C-alpha positions, 0 to 999 in steps of 0.5 A: 621855366616858362610854364606857370600854374595857379598856386596849389594852396588855393587848389580847392577854389580853383577846382571849383572854378574849373568844374564850372568851366567844364560844365559851361563848355559841356553845356555849350556843346550840348546846345550845339547838338540841341540846335540840330534837333529843334523838335524837342526842348530840353533845359539842362539843370546845372544845380543837379551837378553832384558835388565832388570831394577835393583833396589837396595834400603835401608831404615834404622831407621837412620835420613839420606839420604835414597837411591834407585839406579836404573840401567839396566843390560848390554848385554852378551858381554858388559863390563864396568859399567852398565847403570844408569836410570835417570828421574824415579819417586821414592816414598816410603810410610809408613804404616801410609800414609806418603809419601817420594819423592826421588830426583835424585842426580845431580852429580850421575845419577841413585841415588835417595835420600830422608832424613828421619828416618824409624821407627821400626814396620812400613811397607815401600812400594816403587813405581818406575816409569820408562818410564811408567813401574811400579815397586813395593816392600814392607817390614816391619822394624824389630827391631835389636839386640843391640851390647853390646860391642866389645873387642880385643885380640892377636891371638897367632897362627896368630902372630906366622905365621906372624913371621915365614913368616917375615911379619911385618904388625902386623895384629894378633889381633882378634876383638870379638863381644858380644851381646844377640840374643832373641831366642823367635822370628825368626830373620835374620841379615846382618853384615858389618865390617869396618876397618879405615872407609872402608868396610872390606871384601875380595875384598870389595865384601862380606857381612855376613848374618845369621839367629838366628838358627846359632847364640846362645842366648848369643853371647860371642866373635864372631870373626870379619872377619879379623885380625887387627893391633894395632890402627886400628879403627874397626866398626861392623854394624848389620842390621835386615832383613826379611826372604825374604831378607835372601832368596834373599841373599841365592839365590845369594850365590848359583847362584854365587857359581854355576860353570855352570857344567852340574851336577850343580843345575838348575839356577833360578831367585833370589827370591826378593820383586820387581814386574814386573820382576825387579832385585835387592832388596828393603831392610828395616832394623833397624841398630845398630853399635859399634866401637873399636880401637885395643889396646885401 
């Protein structure tokens, strides 16, 4: 589970950052070409980049308010939060013909919800209408492997390092995950870790994903992402994702790791499942979770 990406809950902001990276790298490439033709001077207008719709949706097999968030990318020089899109029509239909109409939250512009539980094996199709423009996506909900148990143990090396640094945080406990991954099917997973109810990752901006080529059939003692202290409450969530979602996250990681150098890979749009050139992703996942309190 070595691959890691930015947390999906902040995908609208990250899409805007990545769009700016694409623009930046494209401008560098344009300047290199321009240097070969010095007879004409042309200045690119970065403010004319058209805003794109960003759609981030998540449907799970839990009975709760399923969410779709709609926003727009900002201009190259724009800072601050991205513009949320209100008054959109958002509908999800399952493969049995059941329709779920999403309503915009009265206190959170751009957030649309509908309460229902997704069903493993069904396909869910999203239709979003923004000012007459249609955006569509579709994904099947696959089953997710069950987390058998979590346990904890003292990491003696980390404990020694903290003692040498006079660090009295007490964060020298590992949390270990145990489960079984069926190798007869091709599966993809997304993992989230929580410490005392808060997402637990670097700067609250990362989430971890994997395919079953990385995971063994018997997962015995897979370490969580941090060291923990006594009485910390730890929750691990496992989500099933499609191969398309896995590729989307892989593309995102490659783009964000790109430093813009002239010898780096040529940037491209992320492979997502949304039509009409929209950014973001419509994710459909089964989820399983397990919790533990360190020291108990």
